[in-house]
C-alpha positions in Angstrom: 14.4 84.4 10.9 10.6 84.7 11.1 9.3 81.4 8.9 6.0 80.0 9.8 6.6 76.6 8.3 2.8 76.4 7.3 3.7 74.5 4.1 6.3 71.6 4.0 7.5 69.0 1.6 8.5 65.9 2.1 11.0 64.1 -0.5 11.0 60.7 -0.5 8.0 58.6 0.5 9.1 55.3 2.0 8.1 54.3 5.6 10.2 57.0 7.1 9.0 60.0 5.0 5.4 58.7 5.0 5.7 58.8 8.8 7.0 62.2 8.8 4.1 63.3 6.5 1.7 61.8 8.7 3.3 63.8 12.0 3.1 67.0 9.9 -0.4 66.7 8.6 -2.2 65.9 11.5 -0.4 68.9 13.1 -2.0 71.0 11.1 0.9 71.7 8.0 0.0 71.5 4.5 2.3 68.8 3.6 3.6 67.7 -0.2 4.8 64.3 -0.5 7.2 64.2 -3.6 8.6 60.6 -5.0 9.2 59.6 -8.5 7.6 56.5 -7.9 3.8 56.2 -8.3 3.7 53.2 -6.3 5.4 55.0 -3.4 3.0 57.8 -3.6 -0.1 55.6 -3.6 1.3 53.6 -0.8 2.1 56.7 1.1 -1.6 57.8 0.8 -3.1 54.4 1.6 -0.7 54.4 4.8 -2.1 57.6 5.8 -5.6 56.4 5.4 -5.1 53.3 7.0 -3.2 54.8 10.3 -5.6 57.6 10.8 -8.5 55.5 10.8 -6.8 53.5 13.6 -6.1 56.5 15.4 -10.0 57.3 15.1 -10.6 53.9 16.3 -8.6 54.3 19.5 -9.9 57.6 20.3 -6.8 59.6 19.5 -8.6 61.9 16.9 -12.0 62.5 15.7 -13.2 61.6 12.2 -13.2 65.5 11.5 -9.5 65.7 12.5 -8.7 62.7 10.2 -10.6 64.3 7.4 -8.9 67.6 7.7 -5.2 65.9 7.9 -6.1 63.7 4.8 -7.0 66.9 3.2 -3.8 68.4 3.9 -1.8 66.2 2.4 -1.1 65.9 -1.4 1.7 63.8 -3.6 3.7 64.8 -6.6 6.2 63.3 -8.7 8.6 66.1 -9.3 10.5 68.6 -7.2 9.0 71.3 -8.9 6.0 71.0 -6.6 8.0 72.0 -3.7 8.3 75.6 -4.8 6.0 77.1 -2.2 7.2 75.4 0.5 8.9 76.9 3.4 10.7 73.7 4.7 11.8 70.9 2.4 12.8 67.6 4.3 14.3 65.0 2.2 14.3 61.4 3.3 15.8 59.5 0.2 18.6 56.6 0.0 21.5 57.2 2.0 23.7 58.3 -0.8 25.8 61.6 -1.2 25.0 61.4 -4.9 21.3 61.0 -4.8 20.8 63.7 -1.9 23.0 66.0 -3.6 21.3 65.7 -6.9 18.3 66.4 -4.6 19.6 69.4 -3.0 20.9 71.0 -6.5 17.5 70.8 -8.1 15.9 72.1 -5.0 18.0 75.0 -5.3 16.5 76.0 -8.6 13.0 75.5 -7.4 12.6 76.9 -4.0 12.4 80.4 -2.3 15.8 82.1 -1.2 14.1 81.8 2.4 13.2 78.2 2.2 14.7 75.7 4.8 16.4 72.7 3.5 16.7 69.6 6.1 18.2 66.5 5.5 16.9 63.2 7.2 20.6 61.2 7.0 21.7 59.5 9.7 24.8 58.4 8.2 26.0 61.1 5.9 27.8 64.5 6.4 25.4 67.6 6.5 28.3 69.9 6.0 29.1 68.0 2.7 25.5 68.3 1.8 25.3 72.0 2.7 28.6 73.0 0.8 26.9 71.6 -2.2 24.0 73.8 -1.9 23.6 77.5 -3.1 22.5 78.3 0.4 24.3 76.4 3.0 23.6 78.5 5.7 19.9 77.2 5.4 20.6 73.6 5.3 20.5 71.0 8.3 19.7 68.0 9.5 16.6 66.8 10.7 16.7 63.1 12.0 13.3 61.8 13.0 13.3 58.1 14.5 11.2 55.2 13.1 8.1 54.9 13.4 8.1 58.7 13.2 4.4 59.1 14.5 5.4 57.1 17.6 9.0 58.1 18.7 9.3 61.4 20.2 13.3 62.3 19.6 14.3 64.4 16.6 18.0 65.1 16.3 18.6 68.4 14.9 21.8 68.6 13.4 24.0 72.0 12.6 26.9 72.3 10.4 29.4 74.7 10.7 27.7 76.6 7.9 24.1 76.3 9.4 22.5 79.8 10.5 21.4 79.9 14.2 17.9 81.2 13.0 17.5 78.1 10.9 18.1 75.9 13.9 15.7 77.8 16.2 13.0 77.8 13.6 13.0 73.9 13.0 13.6 73.1 16.6 10.5 75.1 17.6 8.6 72.9 15.0 9.4 69.9 16.1 8.1 71.0 19.6 5.0 72.0 18.0 4.8 68.6 16.5 4.8 67.0 20.1 8.4 66.1 19.6 11.6 66.4 21.8 14.0 68.0 19.7 18.0 67.5 20.6 20.4 69.8 19.3 23.5 67.9 18.0 26.7 68.5 15.7 27.5 67.0 12.8 29.0 63.5 12.8 28.0 60.1 11.6 25.3 58.3 13.4 24.8 61.7 15.9 24.0 60.8 19.4 21.3 58.0 19.4 22.7 56.1 16.3 26.2 56.9 16.8 26.0 54.8 20.2 23.3 52.4 18.9 25.1 51.1 15.8 28.5 50.5 17.6 26.4 48.3 20.3 24.6 46.4 17.0 27.7 46.0 15.2 29.2 44.2 18.4 26.3 42.1 18.9 26.4 41.1 14.7 30.0 40.2 15.6 29.5 38.2 18.6 26.9 36.2 16.7 29.3 35.7 13.6 32.0 34.4 16.2 29.3 31.9 17.0 30.0 33.0 20.8 26.3 32.6 21.4 23.2 32.1 19.2 20.8 34.7 17.9 17.9 33.8 20.3 20.2 34.1 23.2 21.9 37.3 22.2 18.7 38.7 21.9 17.1 37.4 25.2 20.1 38.8 27.0 20.0 41.9 26.0 16.4 42.5 26.3 15.9 40.7 30.0 19.2 41.9 31.1 19.1 45.4 30.1 15.0 45.9 29.8 15.3 46.7 25.9 12.3 46.5 23.8 14.2 44.6 21.2 17.2 42.6 21.0 20.1 43.7 18.8 19.9 41.2 15.9 16.3 41.5 15.5 16.6 45.4 15.6 19.2 45.0 12.7 16.4 43.2 10.6 14.2 45.9 11.6 16.5 48.9 10.5 17.7 46.8 7.5 21.1 45.2 7.5 22.4 47.1 4.4 21.2 50.7 6.0 23.1 49.6 9.4 26.1 48.6 7.0 25.9 52.2 5.3 25.6 54.0 8.6 28.9 51.9 10.3 31.0 52.6 7.1 30.3 56.5 7.5 31.0 56.1 11.4 34.3 53.9 10.6 35.5 56.4 8.1 35.4 59.2 10.7 36.3 57.6 13.8 38.6 54.7 12.4 37.3 53.0 15.5 37.3 49.1 15.1 34.1 48.9 16.7 32.8 50.8 14.2 34.2 48.7 11.3 31.0 46.7 9.9 31.0 43.0 11.1 31.6 40.8 8.0 28.4 39.2 8.3 26.6 42.4 7.9 28.4 42.7 4.3 27.8 39.0 3.5 24.1 39.3 4.6 23.9 42.6 2.4 25.3 41.1 -0.6 23.1 37.9 -0.5 20.1 40.3 -0.3 19.1 39.0 3.0 18.8 42.3 4.5 16.2 41.6 7.1 12.3 42.1 7.4 12.0 44.1 4.2 13.5 41.0 2.4 11.6 38.4 4.5 15.2 37.1 5.8 18.3 38.2 7.7 19.2 37.2 11.1 16.0 35.4 11.4 13.4 34.3 8.7 10.0 36.2 8.6 6.7 34.9 6.9 6.8 37.1 4.1 9.1 40.3 2.7 8.0 43.2 4.9 6.4 40.6 7.4 7.2 41.1 11.1 6.4 37.5 12.1 9.3 35.4 12.6 9.0 31.6 11.2 11.5 28.5 12.1 14.4 27.9 9.8 17.4 25.5 10.2 18.9 27.6 12.8 15.9 27.7 15.1 16.4 25.7 18.3 14.2 22.5 18.6 11.8 22.6 21.0 12.3 21.1 24.6 15.8 20.2 22.9 18.3 20.0 26.0 21.5 19.0 26.6 21.0 15.5 28.2 20.2 14.5 31.6 21.2 16.3 34.5 22.1 15.5 38.0 19.6 15.7 40.9 19.3 18.7 42.7 17.0 19.1 46.0 19.2 21.2 48.1 21.3 24.6 47.3 23.8 26.2 49.3 24.4 30.1 48.7 27.6 31.5 49.7 27.8 35.6 50.5 25.6 37.9 52.5 25.1 41.0 50.6 22.2 41.9 48.4 23.0 39.7 45.5 23.4 36.6 47.8 20.1 37.0 49.5 18.5 37.7 46.6 19.4 34.4 45.2 18.9 32.5 47.9 15.3 34.2 48.2 14.9 32.9 44.4 15.6 29.2 45.3 13.7 28.9 48.5 10.4 30.3 46.6 10.9 27.9 43.8 10.8 25.1 46.9 14.5 24.1 47.0 15.9 23.7 50.7 18.6 26.7 50.9 21.3 27.1 53.1 22.6 30.7 53.1 26.3 30.9 54.5 28.5 33.8 55.5 31.6 34.4 57.2 29.8 34.8 60.9 26.5 33.5 62.0 25.7 37.3 62.6 26.0 38.3 59.0 24.3 35.3 57.8 21.1 36.0 60.1 21.3 39.9 58.7 20.9 38.3 55.1 18.1 36.0 56.2 16.4 39.1 57.7 16.8 41.0 54.2 14.8 38.2 52.5 12.3 38.5 55.4 11.7 42.1 54.5 11.6 41.2 50.6 9.0 38.6 51.3 6.8 40.8 53.6 7.0 43.5 50.6 5.5 41.1 48.4 2.6 39.9 50.9 1.8 43.8 51.1 1.6 44.1 47.6 -0.8 41.2 47.4 2.1 39.1 45.0 2.5 36.6 47.7 0.7 35.0 50.4 1.3 34.9 53.9 1.5 31.4 54.0 3.9 31.1 50.9 6.1 33.8 52.9 6.4 31.5 56.0 6.8 28.3 53.9 9.8 30.1 51.9 11.6 31.5 55.0 11.1 28.1 56.6 13.3 26.5 53.7 16.3 28.7 54.6 18.8 27.9 57.0 21.4 30.4 57.7 25.0 29.6 59.0 28.0 31.1 59.8 30.2 28.7 58.1 30.9 26.8 54.7 30.8 23.6 56.4 26.7 23.7 56.1 27.4 23.0 52.5 28.4 19.2 53.3 25.2 18.0 51.7 23.9 20.6 48.9 23.4 19.5 45.6 24.6 22.7 44.2 26.8 25.5 45.5 26.4 29.0 44.4 28.9 31.9 45.6 27.9 35.7 45.5 30.8 37.2 47.0 33.2 40.4 46.3 34.0 40.5 42.5 37.6 39.6 43.3 39.4 36.6 41.7 41.7 35.8 44.5 38.6 35.8 47.1 36.6 33.5 44.7 39.4 31.4 44.2 39.7 30.7 48.0 36.1 30.4 48.2 36.1 27.5 45.7 39.0 26.0 47.4 37.0 25.6 50.4 34.2 24.4 48.6 35.9 21.6 47.0 37.0 20.3 50.2 33.3 20.8 52.0 30.9 19.9 49.4 30.0 16.0 48.6 31.4 14.4 45.6 28.9 15.4 42.6 27.8 18.7 43.8 27.7 21.3 41.1 29.6 24.2 41.8 28.7 27.7 40.3 30.3 31.4 40.4 27.9 34.2 39.9 30.8 36.3 38.6 30.3 39.2 36.0 33.5 39.6 34.8 36.0 37.2 35.8 37.1 34.2 34.1 34.9 30.8 35.4 37.8 28.6 34.5 40.3 30.4 36.7 37.7 29.9 39.5 37.3 26.2 38.4 41.2 25.6 38.6 41.2 26.1 42.3 39.4 23.0 42.8 40.4 19.5 42.4 37.3 19.1 40.1 36.5 21.8 37.5 34.3 19.7 35.4 31.9 20.6 38.2 32.1 24.1 37.9 30.1 26.4 35.8 29.2 30.0 35.8 25.4 31.3 36.6 25.3 34.9 36.3 22.2 36.5 37.8 21.0 40.0 37.3 20.4 42.4 40.3 17.7 42.3 41.9 17.5 38.5 41.3 14.1 37.9 42.7 12.9 40.5 39.9 15.6 39.9 36.9 14.7 36.9 34.5 17.9 36.3 33.2 20.5 33.9 34.0 23.9 33.8 31.7 25.1 30.1 31.9 28.8 30.0 31.3 30.5 26.9 30.8 34.3 26.5 30.4 36.2 24.3 28.2 36.2 22.0 31.2 32.7 21.8 32.4 31.0 18.4 32.0 27.7 18.2 29.9 25.7 17.3 32.9 26.8 19.9 34.9 25.8 22.3 32.1 22.0 20.3 31.6 21.9 20.4 35.7 21.8 24.4 35.7 19.5 24.6 32.6 17.0 22.5 34.4 17.4 24.5 37.7 17.1 27.7 35.8 13.6 26.3 34.2 12.5 25.3 37.8 13.2 28.9 39.5 11.5 30.5 36.3 14.6 32.3 34.8 15.5 32.2 31.4 18.8 31.0 30.8 21.0 31.8 27.8 24.5 29.8 26.9 27.7 31.8 26.4 31.4 30.7 26.6 33.9 32.0 29.2 35.0 35.0 28.0 35.1 38.5 29.6 31.9 40.0 29.7 29.6 37.1 28.6 26.9 38.7 26.5 25.4 41.5 28.3 28.3 43.2 29.9 30.4 42.8 26.6 27.7 44.4 24.7 26.5 47.1 27.5 29.9 48.5 28.5 31.3 49.8 25.4 28.1 51.3 24.5 28.2 53.3 28.1 32.2 53.9 27.6 31.4 55.5 23.9 28.8 57.7 25.8 31.2 59.2 28.2 33.6 59.5 25.2 31.0 61.8 23.7 30.9 64.0 26.9 34.5 64.3 26.9 34.7 65.6 23.5 31.7 68.1 23.8 29.7 66.8 21.5 26.4 66.8 23.7 25.5 67.0 27.2 24.8 64.6 29.6 20.8 65.3 29.6 20.7 65.1 25.6 22.8 61.6 25.3 20.3 60.2 28.1 17.2 61.8 26.4 18.4 60.7 22.7 18.7 56.7 24.0 15.5 56.7 25.9 13.2 58.4 23.3 15.0 57.4 20.4 16.4 53.9 21.5 13.6 52.6 24.1 16.3 52.3 26.6 14.5 52.6 30.1 17.4 54.3 31.2 19.8 56.9 29.6 23.7 55.8 30.1 24.6 58.1 32.4 21.5 57.4 34.8 22.7 53.4 34.3 26.3 54.4 35.0 25.4 56.2 38.3 23.1 53.2 39.5 25.4 50.7 38.6 28.4 52.5 40.2 31.3 54.4 38.1 33.9 52.0 40.1 32.3 48.9 39.3 31.8 50.1 35.5 35.1 50.9 35.3 36.3 47.4 36.6 34.3 45.7 34.0 35.7 48.1 31.3 39.4 47.2 32.3 38.5 43.6 32.2 37.1 44.1 28.3 40.0 46.0 27.3 42.5 43.8 28.7 40.8 40.6 27.3 40.1 42.0 23.8 42.7 44.4 23.5 40.9 46.7 21.2 42.0 50.6 21.7 38.3 51.4 21.3 37.3 49.5 24.6 40.0 51.5 26.6 38.0 53.2 29.4 37.2 56.9 29.0 39.6 59.4 31.0 36.5 60.9 32.4 35.3 57.8 33.9 38.8 57.1 35.6 39.0 60.6 37.1 35.5 60.6 38.6 36.1 57.1 40.3 39.5 58.5 41.4 37.7 61.5 42.7 35.3 59.2 44.9 32.6 60.1 42.6 31.0 56.7 42.4 27.3 57.4 41.5 24.1 57.1 43.6 26.0 55.3 46.5 28.2 58.1 47.0 25.8 61.0 46.2 27.8 62.0 43.4 28.9 60.8 40.1 28.1 62.0 36.6 25.2 63.9 38.4 24.8 65.0 42.1 22.2 63.3 44.2 20.3 64.3 47.4 21.9 62.6 50.4 19.3 60.3 52.1 
């Protein structure tokens, strides 16, 4: 199929259509922008003029290239204008009726060799193709917003699509400087198929009053390195759009994780659809605005939960990477730290690990030699928990095993002075079960640091139904002093980050099990289309497949949702000893060091 694709029509000149038109015009294509709305057409022209002017100002293109691109773009208000196009890309509203009407009219207008592409991310490409007179030339071409900046393009084939049409459009995507990923026809495809389930779970978490919108968003940005929190992203996408995508996904999967959270329907029905309406989960300065303004739900500046207890000294129990990292954090912040392990030798090794970490900071110019020495001098290595007798805050960072933690807290209960705060760093176990191992459960709280503790800014502060208010206030104040961002959450499996992260990872594994897409394509889709710092399989191999499986089992046991059942492929790999980077093989193989 030798189709040059020199003339391309874009039907629908909203934000996405205008962005696609800009990409095509800058790449040397003649572009016909079609929209029944004169205002939309004028807006597209103005948008192209403004965005290309910015590109000139930033030195990305010359004034001559700008003038040529603008000259290659023209608008029309009828599909008849697409008669000479070799490719038509429709990005009209997500409605079968609207899209089918566009395809029927195009059938009567365009050449028999013209490729028809739908920009849908929620509807069936196969169903749209079946309504066309030339189903073999219909496919999906899913750009991501903003189209000029986002590299990913999902090229979607139905069972009716001719391979040469796919090859032609894939070649075009590469010429545009995009990264095309070939996927089959299912709602959401790869990127949105994984992304929208995660967004839905975040909306449900907020609806359940488990955590505030600010804490949910901060947790996912700081805990996972995401460019936006899930609720802010829903506002950007459009809450009504997200609900449409989820309805389509649920219709196919019948997975409760895809059943739209009721709050999405409530906000949509109220017209609170996000940024475009000026209000969604957050309130914005104007419809279409991007600046969040305070509203009735915005936390008052400086409002904290009362007075806490004085903390001058901290005990850290454990000898692993997390324990030494937490001890380093507290010592840098000026606290006297007792680092206790099962033996003096293990405690000394843990302190040595801190010394090495501090030395790296000195060599990189992040820390002075004097500050390094002062930090190390604040840390006392001990071979017994008896050294915690006078600490004001005891933080455990031992193995993620409930029985081990309960034994440790029973020991802390006997050793630590009355009034000392006892904190667990568990990421998946019930904090209250640890607290009940003591005679003072009101003094026990969760402080879930993220690895590596010196670098990661997030701490999930987990209070149980028994935790005292002043204990919660104490930990919030301590987080501020050690320059961490605390987010409040209740005592349930996964807290915020893991409860949202691991179902997403599990669904990525299921995509591979179903032979829907490859590891590489899924990782590329989430990095390029979702802005994730790592693809799901890269992340799983770094975290450890055994750790991931354990967390997914805890989530499944607590919430009893069939959609949370660990993917069999994950269980098989763990049973085979393929645990990720630490064993040299997980979802991928790694060179032994």
